[in-house]
N, C-alpha and C positions, 0 to 999 in steps of 0.2 A: 788796615786790611779787613776784608769782609769776614763775617762770621762763618765758621766752617759749616759744611753740610753735615747734618745729623743723619746717621745711618742706624736704623732700628733693626735689630737682628735677634734671632734665637739660635743657640748653638746646635740644636737638634734639627734645624730646618735646612735642608739641602740647598734651597734657593738662596737663603741667607749666606751660605758658604760660597756659592758661586759669585754672588755680589761682593762679598768680602775679598775674595781673591782678585776680582777685577778692580776693586777700589785700591788695593795695595799697589797694583800696577799703575793706576792713575796717579796715586800719590808719589810713587817712585819717579814718575815722569814729570812731576811738578804740576800736573793738571788738576789736582783736587786737594783740598784740605778737609779731612773728615773726622768728626767726633762720633765714636761708637756708643750706642745706648742699647743695653740689653732689654729685651721685651719677651717675657715668658709667653709662649703660645698656649701651653697647657699647664697653668699653675696648679699645684696641689690644692685641694684634694681631687682634682679631675682624675679620672681613671687613666692609668697608663695604657698605651696602645702599642700595636706592633707596626713595624715599618711596612708590612704587607697590607695594612689597612688601606682602603681605596684612596682616601685623601692624601695620606703620606706617600703611598706608592706613586700617585700621579705627580706629586711634587718632586719625588726622586727621579722619575723618568724625565720630567721637564728639565731638571738640573743636568742630567746626563746628556740630554740633547744640546743644551746650551754650552756645556763645557766638557766635551768628550774626553779631553786629556786629563781631566781632574778625577782622582780616585774618589769614588762615592760608594763605599761599602759599609754603611752604618750597621750597628748591631740590630738584632731582631726586635728588641724592645726599645721603644722611643722613651728615653728617660725624662723625668722632670729635670729642668735645667736651672732651677733656682740656685743650687749650690755652685754650679759652674759660673753663673752670672755673679754670684757673690765673690767668687775667686777673681773674676774679671775686675770688679771694683777694687778689691784688695790689692791686686797686682798693679792696677792703674795708679793707685795712690803711692806706689813705690817705684814708679817709673818703668815698669816692665809689662804694661798692659798689652802692648802689641805682640811680643813673643809668647805670652801666656795665651792670648786669644788665638793666635795661630796654632799653638800646640793643642788647645782644647778642640778646635775644629778638626785638626788632623787626627787626634786620638779617636774622635767619634767616627769620622768618615773614612779615614785612611787605615785605621787599625781596628775598627769595630769595638772600641772600648766603651765601657759604661761610664759616661761622664756625669752620671747622677751619684756616683760613689765618691765619698770623701777621700778614701785612700788613693783612688786614681787621680783626683784633683791635687792632692798633696804631692804626689809624685811629679806631676806637671809643674807645680810651684817650685819644688826643689830643683828640678832640671833647669828652670829659668833663673836660678840663683837666689830664690827666696828662702828664708829660714823655714824649714820643714815644720818645726814645732809651732812657730808663730802662725803659719798658714793653717795648720790643723786646728789650733785653738780658735782662730777666727771663724772657721767653717763650723766647728762643733757648737759654738755659742751663738751662731747666726749674727755675727757682728755686722754684716752688711746686708742683712735681709731687708731692713727698712729702706736702704738705698735702692735695692732692686724693686721693691714694691712702689716706692716713690717714682722711680723712673717709668714704670708702667703707667701709673696714674698721670704723670706729666705727658707721656706719649699719647694717652687716650684724650687728654685735653687738647692736643693738637689735631685730633681726628684719627690717630693711628688705631687700626683695628686688626691689622695683619702685618706680617713681615714677609719679605724684606720691605722696608719703607725708607724713603729718603725725604728729608725736610730741607729744601733748597731755596734760599732767599724768600722765605715766607710761604712757599708752596709745598704741598705734600704729594708725593708720588708713592703709591702703594702697589705691592705685588711685583712680579718680575715679568718683564716683557722680553727684552733681549739685550745682549751686551752692547750692541751698536747704539741702541736708545740710551743706555746708561752712560756710555761715553759721550754722546751728544749732550745729554742733560747736564753733565758735569764739566763741559768744556772740551771734551775729547782729548785723546792722546795726540801728540805731534804726529802728523801724517795720517791721522784717522784710524790707525790699526789698533789691534789689541795685542 
């Protein structure tokens, strides 16, 4: 079987969320096999910004146009996502990466929660069936920080400079165009619909 498509994303990026939801649908239809790789758009110590910032606001509006049925109401402050990405690695190693990833995206965009806070992430981990104390300890001591940093360096080695990005059969597609192009790129859904 061929190597899965690699999807580079950031939990605070609305366009990454739109692509994540579309990829879930493609996977459920058997049209794609995807490996998710976290990519911090604004790693610390970059200053935190607001979702009303021009760049973030444009990304949010583009995401709303692309997926009008998707709830996209992030908090006012765009958080650093390193801890959320560390949780993604932690959960993936325990077989619950997909539900944790979904819950982190939904907490940020659907509930307006601050996914930069460890207590929020520990609650998500516990709801997914992970041990609360173990998850908190892993996040407190940066147990997966090197994994997150290595993933970014590896992505940059492939030419990734922005998200969402897809690495498909040796070719890199960066940015978001539309859901039809995404479906075509990955082989499409049966019947061509979304």
